[in-house]
N, CA, C and O atoms as CSV, one atom per row, in Angstrom:
chain,resi,resn,atom,element,x,y,z
A,1,MET,N,N,-74.293,-27.234,51.595
A,1,MET,CA,C,-73.886,-28.530,52.936
A,1,MET,C,C,-72.409,-28.942,53.662
A,1,MET,O,O,-71.487,-28.790,52.861
A,2,LEU,N,N,-72.012,-29.382,54.862
A,2,LEU,CA,C,-71.305,-29.498,55.194
A,2,LEU,C,C,-71.055,-31.022,54.884
A,2,LEU,O,O,-72.124,-31.631,54.838
A,3,ALA,N,N,-70.083,-31.720,54.685
A,3,ALA,CA,C,-69.609,-32.629,54.074
A,3,ALA,C,C,-69.433,-33.289,55.376
A,3,ALA,O,O,-68.773,-32.548,56.105
A,4,PRO,N,N,-69.826,-34.611,56.079
A,4,PRO,CA,C,-69.932,-35.355,57.243
A,4,PRO,C,C,-68.781,-36.004,57.047
A,4,PRO,O,O,-68.554,-36.461,55.927
A,5,LYS,N,N,-67.432,-36.230,58.565
A,5,LYS,CA,C,-66.218,-36.630,58.342
A,5,LYS,C,C,-67.121,-38.227,58.178
A,5,LYS,O,O,-67.218,-38.471,59.381
A,6,ARG,N,N,-67.699,-39.221,57.597
A,6,ARG,CA,C,-68.117,-40.186,57.449
A,6,ARG,C,C,-68.914,-40.143,57.407
A,6,ARG,O,O,-69.412,-39.060,57.715
A,7,SER,N,N,-70.259,-41.801,56.790
A,7,SER,CA,C,-71.081,-41.326,56.893
A,7,SER,C,C,-71.793,-43.082,57.521
A,7,SER,O,O,-72.951,-43.424,57.760
A,8,ASP,N,N,-70.737,-43.692,57.588
A,8,ASP,CA,C,-70.290,-45.558,57.849
A,8,ASP,C,C,-70.433,-45.356,59.754
A,8,ASP,O,O,-69.655,-45.736,60.629
A,9,VAL,N,N,-71.611,-44.689,59.853
A,9,VAL,CA,C,-72.362,-44.505,61.747
A,9,VAL,C,C,-73.068,-46.056,61.711
A,9,VAL,O,O,-73.700,-46.202,60.665
A,10,ASP,N,N,-73.119,-47.439,62.744
A,10,ASP,CA,C,-73.859,-48.154,62.766
A,10,ASP,C,C,-74.184,-47.381,64.135
A,10,ASP,O,O,-73.365,-46.930,64.935
A,11,MET,N,N,-75.358,-47.346,64.191
A,11,MET,CA,C,-76.114,-47.062,65.555
A,11,MET,C,C,-77.003,-48.096,66.740
A,11,MET,O,O,-77.787,-47.773,67.632
A,12,ASN,N,N,-76.277,-50.015,66.115
A,12,ASN,CA,C,-75.879,-50.486,66.781
A,12,ASN,C,C,-74.343,-50.941,67.388
A,12,ASN,O,O,-73.956,-51.870,68.096
A,13,SER,N,N,-73.965,-50.278,67.009
A,13,SER,CA,C,-72.660,-50.093,67.279
A,13,SER,C,C,-71.904,-49.245,68.712
A,13,SER,O,O,-71.805,-48.029,68.877
A,14,GLU,N,N,-71.355,-50.562,69.789
A,14,GLU,CA,C,-70.914,-49.870,70.758
A,14,GLU,C,C,-70.246,-49.061,70.911
A,14,GLU,O,O,-69.849,-48.933,72.069
A,15,GLU,N,N,-69.762,-48.110,69.921
A,15,GLU,CA,C,-68.916,-46.490,69.915
A,15,GLU,C,C,-70.658,-45.570,69.936
A,15,GLU,O,O,-70.872,-44.512,70.528
A,16,PHE,N,N,-71.667,-46.359,69.123
A,16,PHE,CA,C,-72.505,-45.181,69.494
A,16,PHE,C,C,-73.471,-45.613,70.589
A,16,PHE,O,O,-74.398,-44.828,70.791
A,17,LYS,N,N,-73.433,-46.570,71.235
A,17,LYS,CA,C,-73.935,-47.164,71.953
A,17,LYS,C,C,-73.511,-46.074,73.880
A,17,LYS,O,O,-74.118,-45.713,74.888
A,18,LYS,N,N,-71.828,-46.012,73.167
A,18,LYS,CA,C,-71.295,-44.888,74.448
A,18,LYS,C,C,-70.869,-43.421,74.045
A,18,LYS,O,O,-70.441,-42.642,74.897
A,19,GLU,N,N,-71.028,-43.002,72.448
A,19,GLU,CA,C,-71.436,-41.510,72.218
A,19,GLU,C,C,-72.759,-41.403,72.779
A,19,GLU,O,O,-72.917,-40.228,73.108
A,20,GLU,N,N,-74.147,-42.336,73.133
A,20,GLU,CA,C,-75.020,-41.469,72.807
A,20,GLU,C,C,-75.683,-41.946,74.669
A,20,GLU,O,O,-76.878,-42.192,74.837
A,21,GLU,N,N,-75.400,-41.958,74.997
A,21,GLU,CA,C,-74.750,-42.174,76.701
A,21,GLU,C,C,-74.578,-40.717,76.893
A,21,GLU,O,O,-75.388,-39.871,77.271
A,22,LYS,N,N,-72.834,-40.579,76.405
A,22,LYS,CA,C,-72.649,-39.045,76.709
A,22,LYS,C,C,-73.678,-38.378,76.142
A,22,LYS,O,O,-74.276,-37.710,76.985
A,23,THR,N,N,-74.274,-38.262,74.692
A,23,THR,CA,C,-75.483,-37.449,74.507
A,23,THR,C,C,-76.508,-36.991,75.401
A,23,THR,O,O,-76.879,-35.843,75.646
A,24,LYS,N,N,-76.865,-38.006,75.804
A,24,LYS,CA,C,-78.372,-38.189,77.411
A,24,LYS,C,C,-77.287,-36.589,78.645
A,24,LYS,O,O,-77.686,-35.573,79.215
A,25,LYS,N,N,-75.916,-37.246,78.494
A,25,LYS,CA,C,-76.005,-36.397,79.496
A,25,LYS,C,C,-75.180,-34.974,79.872
A,25,LYS,O,O,-74.800,-34.334,80.852
A,26,PHE,N,N,-75.170,-34.926,78.034
A,26,PHE,CA,C,-74.693,-33.195,77.727
A,26,PHE,C,C,-76.768,-32.524,77.188
A,26,PHE,O,O,-77.278,-31.417,77.011
A,27,VAL,N,N,-77.123,-33.530,77.149
A,27,VAL,CA,C,-78.750,-32.391,77.116
A,27,VAL,C,C,-79.167,-32.416,78.525
A,27,VAL,O,O,-79.408,-31.360,79.110
A,28,GLN,N,N,-79.220,-33.025,78.835
A,28,GLN,CA,C,-79.545,-32.939,80.769
A,28,GLN,C,C,-78.497,-31.759,80.934
A,28,GLN,O,O,-78.893,-30.955,81.779
A,29,LYS,N,N,-77.445,-31.468,80.450
A,29,LYS,CA,C,-77.300,-30.536,81.941
A,29,LYS,C,C,-77.114,-29.167,80.567
A,29,LYS,O,O,-76.176,-28.380,80.694
A,30,VAL,N,N,-77.984,-29.036,79.459
A,30,VAL,CA,C,-78.271,-28.048,78.616
A,30,VAL,C,C,-79.816,-28.286,79.880
A,30,VAL,O,O,-79.821,-27.985,81.074
A,31,VAL,N,N,-80.302,-28.549,79.534
A,31,VAL,CA,C,-81.670,-28.512,80.929
A,31,VAL,C,C,-81.389,-27.821,81.907
A,31,VAL,O,O,-81.583,-26.610,82.021
A,32,ASP,N,N,-80.794,-28.726,82.870
A,32,ASP,CA,C,-79.717,-28.475,83.650
A,32,ASP,C,C,-79.120,-26.801,84.302
A,32,ASP,O,O,-79.028,-26.387,85.457
A,33,GLN,N,N,-78.702,-25.957,82.560
A,33,GLN,CA,C,-78.171,-25.052,82.807
A,33,GLN,C,C,-79.463,-24.018,81.860
A,33,GLN,O,O,-79.135,-22.832,81.890
A,34,PHE,N,N,-80.219,-24.159,81.414
A,34,PHE,CA,C,-81.226,-23.220,81.177
A,34,PHE,C,C,-82.744,-23.492,81.996
A,34,PHE,O,O,-83.645,-22.693,81.742
A,35,GLY,N,N,-82.947,-24.314,82.711
A,35,GLY,CA,C,-84.208,-24.593,83.235
A,35,GLY,C,C,-85.235,-24.525,82.294
A,35,GLY,O,O,-86.116,-23.677,82.152
A,36,TRP,N,N,-84.925,-25.820,81.506
A,36,TRP,CA,C,-86.290,-26.372,80.533
A,36,TRP,C,C,-86.428,-27.502,80.858
A,36,TRP,O,O,-86.421,-27.713,82.070
A,37,CYS,N,N,-86.527,-28.153,80.338
A,37,CYS,CA,C,-86.850,-29.482,80.949
A,37,CYS,C,C,-87.569,-30.151,79.361
A,37,CYS,O,O,-87.987,-29.382,78.495
A,38,PHE,N,N,-87.592,-31.054,79.267
A,38,PHE,CA,C,-87.355,-32.826,78.291
A,38,PHE,C,C,-88.883,-33.001,78.179
A,38,PHE,O,O,-89.694,-33.154,79.092
A,39,ASN,N,N,-89.167,-32.923,76.334
A,39,ASN,CA,C,-90.638,-33.027,76.515
A,39,ASN,C,C,-91.113,-34.010,77.217
A,39,ASN,O,O,-90.330,-34.917,77.500
A,40,PRO,N,N,-92.553,-34.093,77.693
A,40,PRO,CA,C,-92.346,-35.782,78.150
A,40,PRO,C,C,-92.671,-36.586,76.910
A,40,PRO,O,O,-92.214,-37.658,77.309
A,41,ASP,N,N,-92.987,-36.772,76.065
A,41,ASP,CA,C,-92.828,-38.021,74.943
A,41,ASP,C,C,-91.442,-38.802,74.950
A,41,ASP,O,O,-90.377,-38.515,74.403
A,42,LYS,N,N,-91.752,-39.736,75.638
A,42,LYS,CA,C,-90.216,-40.089,75.592
A,42,LYS,C,C,-89.075,-40.657,73.988
A,42,LYS,O,O,-87.896,-40.889,73.720
A,43,GLU,N,N,-91.225,-40.622,72.950
A,43,GLU,CA,C,-90.271,-41.619,71.460
A,43,GLU,C,C,-89.693,-39.834,71.051
A,43,GLU,O,O,-88.705,-39.804,70.318
A,44,VAL,N,N,-90.140,-38.756,71.396
A,44,VAL,CA,C,-89.432,-37.471,70.964
A,44,VAL,C,C,-87.768,-37.471,71.360
A,44,VAL,O,O,-86.789,-37.736,70.662
A,45,TYR,N,N,-87.879,-37.075,72.729
A,45,TYR,CA,C,-87.224,-37.642,72.860
A,45,TYR,C,C,-85.872,-38.620,72.966
A,45,TYR,O,O,-84.772,-38.385,73.466
A,46,ASP,N,N,-86.406,-39.842,72.279
A,46,ASP,CA,C,-84.843,-40.833,71.899
A,46,ASP,C,C,-84.669,-40.799,70.600
A,46,ASP,O,O,-83.880,-41.589,70.083
A,47,ALA,N,N,-85.363,-39.889,69.852
A,47,ALA,CA,C,-85.197,-39.742,68.359
A,47,ALA,C,C,-84.213,-39.081,68.041
A,47,ALA,O,O,-83.456,-39.409,67.127
A,48,ILE,N,N,-84.013,-37.502,69.131
A,48,ILE,CA,C,-83.520,-36.752,69.307
A,48,ILE,C,C,-81.980,-36.727,69.737
A,48,ILE,O,O,-80.994,-36.223,69.200
A,49,VAL,N,N,-82.159,-37.502,70.969
A,49,VAL,CA,C,-81.100,-37.594,71.186
A,49,VAL,C,C,-80.798,-38.905,70.292
A,49,VAL,O,O,-79.970,-39.496,70.984
A,50,MET,N,N,-80.958,-39.482,69.434
A,50,MET,CA,C,-80.643,-40.434,69.025
A,50,MET,C,C,-80.200,-39.297,67.605
A,50,MET,O,O,-78.996,-39.072,67.724
A,51,GLY,N,N,-80.675,-38.667,66.559
A,51,GLY,CA,C,-80.418,-38.314,65.450
A,51,GLY,C,C,-78.929,-36.934,66.180
A,51,GLY,O,O,-77.860,-36.519,65.732
A,52,LEU,N,N,-79.720,-36.699,67.424
A,52,LEU,CA,C,-77.527,-35.563,68.229
A,52,LEU,C,C,-76.851,-36.773,68.230
A,52,LEU,O,O,-76.179,-36.727,67.199
A,53,THR,N,N,-76.617,-37.920,68.830
A,53,THR,CA,C,-75.684,-38.466,68.729
A,53,THR,C,C,-75.410,-38.630,66.841
A,53,THR,O,O,-74.328,-38.116,66.556
A,54,ARG,N,N,-75.922,-39.038,65.963
A,54,ARG,CA,C,-75.336,-39.686,64.967
A,54,ARG,C,C,-74.634,-38.586,64.163
A,54,ARG,O,O,-73.713,-39.038,63.482
A,55,ASN,N,N,-74.812,-37.313,64.062
A,55,ASN,CA,C,-74.905,-36.158,64.104
A,55,ASN,C,C,-73.097,-35.886,65.018
A,55,ASN,O,O,-72.209,-35.308,64.392
A,56,LYS,N,N,-72.960,-36.172,65.829
A,56,LYS,CA,C,-71.995,-35.894,66.891
A,56,LYS,C,C,-71.165,-37.064,65.882
A,56,LYS,O,O,-70.304,-36.817,65.039
A,57,LEU,N,N,-71.555,-37.990,66.149
A,57,LEU,CA,C,-70.366,-38.772,65.163
A,57,LEU,C,C,-69.951,-39.248,63.680
A,57,LEU,O,O,-69.135,-40.167,63.601
A,58,MET,N,N,-70.601,-38.525,62.186
A,58,MET,CA,C,-70.908,-38.074,61.683
A,58,MET,C,C,-70.398,-36.399,61.209
A,58,MET,O,O,-69.975,-36.338,60.055
A,59,TYR,N,N,-70.407,-35.344,61.834
A,59,TYR,CA,C,-69.689,-34.181,61.280
A,59,TYR,C,C,-69.026,-33.478,62.734
A,59,TYR,O,O,-68.982,-32.249,62.772
A,60,GLY,N,N,-68.489,-34.308,63.982
A,60,GLY,CA,C,-68.070,-33.973,64.958
A,60,GLY,C,C,-68.152,-33.211,65.410
A,60,GLY,O,O,-67.213,-32.415,65.434
A,61,LYS,N,N,-69.664,-32.894,66.243
A,61,LYS,CA,C,-70.151,-31.860,66.571
A,61,LYS,C,C,-71.796,-31.750,66.703
A,61,LYS,O,O,-72.176,-31.549,65.550
A,62,ARG,N,N,-73.154,-31.797,67.734
A,62,ARG,CA,C,-74.373,-32.361,67.997
A,62,ARG,C,C,-74.783,-31.312,67.539
A,62,ARG,O,O,-74.736,-30.149,67.939
A,63,TYR,N,N,-75.104,-31.688,66.855
A,63,TYR,CA,C,-76.330,-30.583,65.021
A,63,TYR,C,C,-77.246,-30.917,65.425
A,63,TYR,O,O,-77.034,-31.961,66.042
A,64,CYS,N,N,-78.792,-30.490,65.477
A,64,CYS,CA,C,-79.591,-29.929,65.174
A,64,CYS,C,C,-79.603,-31.377,64.991
A,64,CYS,O,O,-78.448,-31.699,64.710
A,65,PRO,N,N,-80.466,-32.544,65.021
A,65,PRO,CA,C,-80.333,-33.560,63.820
A,65,PRO,C,C,-82.724,-33.384,62.905
A,65,PRO,O,O,-83.601,-34.020,62.321
A,66,CYS,N,N,-82.238,-31.440,63.791
A,66,CYS,CA,C,-83.853,-31.456,62.127
A,66,CYS,C,C,-83.511,-30.988,60.965
A,66,CYS,O,O,-84.355,-30.748,60.101
A,67,PHE,N,N,-82.069,-30.774,60.771
A,67,PHE,CA,C,-81.998,-29.289,60.265
A,67,PHE,C,C,-80.564,-30.335,59.439
A,67,PHE,O,O,-79.946,-31.068,60.212
A,68,ILE,N,N,-80.190,-30.333,58.120
A,68,ILE,CA,C,-79.173,-30.670,57.236
A,68,ILE,C,C,-77.793,-29.720,57.753
A,68,ILE,O,O,-77.468,-28.976,56.828
A,69,PRO,N,N,-76.919,-29.548,58.948
A,69,PRO,CA,C,-76.294,-29.163,58.395
A,69,PRO,C,C,-75.830,-28.043,56.918
A,69,PRO,O,O,-75.352,-28.553,55.904
A,70,VAL,N,N,-76.067,-26.506,57.029
A,70,VAL,CA,C,-75.787,-26.005,55.621
A,70,VAL,C,C,-75.156,-24.566,56.410
A,70,VAL,O,O,-75.121,-24.464,57.637
A,71,GLY,N,N,-74.704,-23.562,55.523
A,71,GLY,CA,C,-74.740,-21.983,56.181
A,71,GLY,C,C,-74.248,-21.630,57.312
A,71,GLY,O,O,-73.035,-21.650,57.524
A,72,ASP,N,N,-75.562,-21.079,58.615
A,72,ASP,CA,C,-74.859,-20.315,59.527
A,72,ASP,C,C,-74.815,-21.924,60.939
A,72,ASP,O,O,-75.149,-21.982,62.123
A,73,LYS,N,N,-74.348,-22.745,60.159
A,73,LYS,CA,C,-74.480,-24.331,60.792
A,73,LYS,C,C,-74.139,-24.222,62.158
A,73,LYS,O,O,-74.465,-25.082,62.976
A,74,GLU,N,N,-73.295,-22.884,62.535
A,74,GLU,CA,C,-72.695,-23.494,64.195
A,74,GLU,C,C,-73.939,-22.931,64.777
A,74,GLU,O,O,-74.522,-23.670,65.571
A,75,ASP,N,N,-74.475,-21.728,64.529
A,75,ASP,CA,C,-76.471,-21.658,64.961
A,75,ASP,C,C,-76.948,-22.430,64.852
A,75,ASP,O,O,-78.136,-22.128,64.961
A,76,ARG,N,N,-76.780,-24.014,64.573
A,76,ARG,CA,C,-77.500,-25.312,64.662
A,76,ARG,C,C,-76.699,-26.251,65.259
A,76,ARG,O,O,-76.567,-27.394,64.822
A,77,ILE,N,N,-76.066,-25.744,66.410
A,77,ILE,CA,C,-75.300,-26.932,67.369
A,77,ILE,C,C,-76.269,-27.031,68.835
A,77,ILE,O,O,-76.251,-26.319,69.839
A,78,CYS,N,N,-76.793,-27.783,68.613
A,78,CYS,CA,C,-77.286,-28.738,70.622
A,78,CYS,C,C,-76.979,-27.606,71.727
A,78,CYS,O,O,-75.819,-27.791,72.098
A,79,PRO,N,N,-77.258,-27.067,72.058
A,79,PRO,CA,C,-79.363,-26.229,72.097
A,79,PRO,C,C,-78.825,-25.272,70.977
A,79,PRO,O,O,-77.774,-24.828,71.439
A,80,CYS,N,N,-79.083,-24.594,69.403
A,80,CYS,CA,C,-79.018,-24.405,69.332
A,80,CYS,C,C,-79.507,-22.716,69.290
A,80,CYS,O,O,-80.322,-22.414,70.162
A,81,LYS,N,N,-79.103,-21.688,68.414
A,81,LYS,CA,C,-79.899,-20.696,68.830
A,81,LYS,C,C,-80.661,-20.483,68.893
A,81,LYS,O,O,-81.201,-20.900,69.918
A,82,PRO,N,N,-81.482,-19.701,68.009
A,82,PRO,CA,C,-83.311,-20.236,68.305
A,82,PRO,C,C,-83.877,-20.965,69.635
A,82,PRO,O,O,-84.556,-20.525,70.563
A,83,ALA,N,N,-83.386,-22.137,69.397
A,83,ALA,CA,C,-83.874,-23.117,71.133
A,83,ALA,C,C,-83.884,-21.428,71.972
A,83,ALA,O,O,-84.762,-20.570,72.063
A,84,VAL,N,N,-82.512,-21.503,72.462
A,84,VAL,CA,C,-82.290,-20.222,73.170
A,84,VAL,C,C,-81.806,-18.686,73.103
A,84,VAL,O,O,-80.992,-18.050,73.772
A,85,ASP,N,N,-82.742,-18.313,71.894
A,85,ASP,CA,C,-83.118,-16.986,71.697
A,85,ASP,C,C,-84.541,-16.904,71.835
A,85,ASP,O,O,-85.198,-15.897,72.100
A,86,HIS,N,N,-84.884,-17.887,71.661
A,86,HIS,CA,C,-86.767,-16.854,71.257
A,86,HIS,C,C,-87.883,-18.957,71.721
A,86,HIS,O,O,-88.946,-19.189,72.297
A,87,GLU,N,N,-86.994,-19.744,71.166
A,87,GLU,CA,C,-88.016,-21.055,70.827
A,87,GLU,C,C,-88.155,-21.637,71.773
A,87,GLU,O,O,-89.059,-22.370,71.374
A,88,VAL,N,N,-87.938,-22.027,73.083
A,88,VAL,CA,C,-88.463,-22.328,74.449
A,88,VAL,C,C,-89.316,-21.986,75.352
A,88,VAL,O,O,-90.106,-22.477,76.158
A,89,ALA,N,N,-88.690,-20.409,74.754
A,89,ALA,CA,C,-89.751,-19.457,76.037
A,89,ALA,C,C,-91.261,-19.544,74.591
A,89,ALA,O,O,-92.287,-18.869,74.508
A,90,GLU,N,N,-91.079,-19.929,74.280
A,90,GLU,CA,C,-92.126,-20.108,73.338
A,90,GLU,C,C,-93.078,-21.062,73.736
A,90,GLU,O,O,-94.304,-20.990,73.659
A,91,GLY,N,N,-92.332,-22.011,74.192
A,91,GLY,CA,C,-93.531,-23.523,74.656
A,91,GLY,C,C,-91.891,-24.375,74.345
A,91,GLY,O,O,-91.330,-24.609,75.415
A,92,CYS,N,N,-91.216,-24.770,73.308
A,92,CYS,CA,C,-90.459,-25.786,72.640
A,92,CYS,C,C,-89.890,-25.347,71.932
A,92,CYS,O,O,-90.327,-24.479,71.177
A,93,CYS,N,N,-88.042,-26.029,71.906
A,93,CYS,CA,C,-87.255,-25.938,70.204
A,93,CYS,C,C,-88.421,-26.736,69.169
A,93,CYS,O,O,-89.502,-27.325,69.183
A,94,HIS,N,N,-86.639,-25.984,67.738
A,94,HIS,CA,C,-88.169,-26.715,66.251
A,94,HIS,C,C,-88.301,-28.482,66.982
A,94,HIS,O,O,-89.310,-29.167,67.153
A,95,CYS,N,N,-86.935,-28.769,67.265
A,95,CYS,CA,C,-86.931,-30.681,67.068
A,95,CYS,C,C,-87.707,-30.958,68.444
A,95,CYS,O,O,-87.919,-32.102,68.848
A,96,GLY,N,N,-88.138,-29.722,69.168
A,96,GLY,CA,C,-88.870,-31.077,70.521
A,96,GLY,C,C,-88.161,-31.112,71.719
A,96,GLY,O,O,-88.601,-30.898,72.849
A,97,ILE,N,N,-87.127,-31.375,71.411
A,97,ILE,CA,C,-87.074,-32.381,72.737
A,97,ILE,C,C,-86.719,-31.356,73.769
A,97,ILE,O,O,-87.111,-31.788,74.853
A,98,PHE,N,N,-86.197,-30.286,73.896
A,98,PHE,CA,C,-86.182,-28.696,74.772
A,98,PHE,C,C,-87.561,-28.165,74.997
A,98,PHE,O,O,-88.248,-27.849,74.025
A,99,CYS,N,N,-88.062,-28.032,76.367
A,99,CYS,CA,C,-89.804,-27.323,77.311
A,99,CYS,C,C,-89.285,-26.381,77.441
A,99,CYS,O,O,-88.074,-26.263,77.256
A,100,ASN,N,N,-90.274,-25.173,77.901
A,100,ASN,CA,C,-90.320,-24.111,79.011
A,100,ASN,C,C,-91.411,-25.694,79.453
A,100,ASN,O,O,-91.903,-26.633,78.827
A,101,PRO,N,N,-91.350,-25.149,81.111
A,101,PRO,CA,C,-92.092,-26.231,82.404
A,101,PRO,C,C,-93.130,-26.155,81.790
A,101,PRO,O,O,-93.658,-27.095,81.194
A,102,GLU,N,N,-93.727,-24.541,81.893
A,102,GLU,CA,C,-95.269,-24.751,81.585
A,102,GLU,C,C,-95.873,-25.970,80.159
A,102,GLU,O,O,-96.784,-26.792,80.052
A,103,LYS,N,N,-94.927,-25.544,79.413
A,103,LYS,CA,C,-95.150,-26.499,78.285
A,103,LYS,C,C,-95.693,-27.823,78.538
A,103,LYS,O,O,-96.741,-28.342,78.155
A,104,CYS,N,N,-94.541,-28.347,79.427
A,104,CYS,CA,C,-93.977,-29.410,79.643
A,104,CYS,C,C,-95.612,-29.883,81.301
A,104,CYS,O,O,-96.262,-30.903,81.070
A,105,LYS,N,N,-95.879,-29.306,82.273
A,105,LYS,CA,C,-97.142,-29.187,82.502
A,105,LYS,C,C,-98.145,-29.670,81.140
A,105,LYS,O,O,-98.569,-30.800,80.896
A,106,GLU,N,N,-98.292,-28.776,80.595
A,106,GLU,CA,C,-99.206,-28.795,80.228
A,106,GLU,C,C,-99.089,-30.203,79.114
A,106,GLU,O,O,-100.039,-30.981,79.034
A,107,MET,N,N,-98.055,-30.368,78.445
A,107,MET,CA,C,-98.661,-30.885,77.102
A,107,MET,C,C,-98.733,-33.061,78.375
A,107,MET,O,O,-99.255,-34.126,78.045
A,108,GLU,N,N,-97.721,-32.571,80.034
A,108,GLU,CA,C,-98.313,-34.049,80.789
A,108,GLU,C,C,-99.849,-34.265,81.306
A,108,GLU,O,O,-100.300,-35.317,81.759
A,109,GLY,N,N,-100.652,-32.855,81.113
A,109,GLY,CA,C,-101.809,-32.665,81.199
A,109,GLY,C,C,-103.052,-33.250,82.305
A,109,GLY,O,O,-104.220,-32.886,82.169
């Protein structure tokens, strides 16, 4: 397992809020780059953005918050390799923040 650079992440701090804004811009760039869309469930979006931000502050990179960074940890930097390779094409990525447009329409129902 990758040792965190720090473990004292205060999600109410100014530092966290600033990094969270950067993460929101980052995930928007990912969506724009790949032609994906965000999961229409705002709770999923908020939880994953929070997890990505926390990992960025703890580990120095935006690791997918659904996995503990171990082994092929570079494959789990957002957008993770499985998401890019096949998961989103099949519907949504593992953590659920990124979906293909058809899946988003289906979920919006």
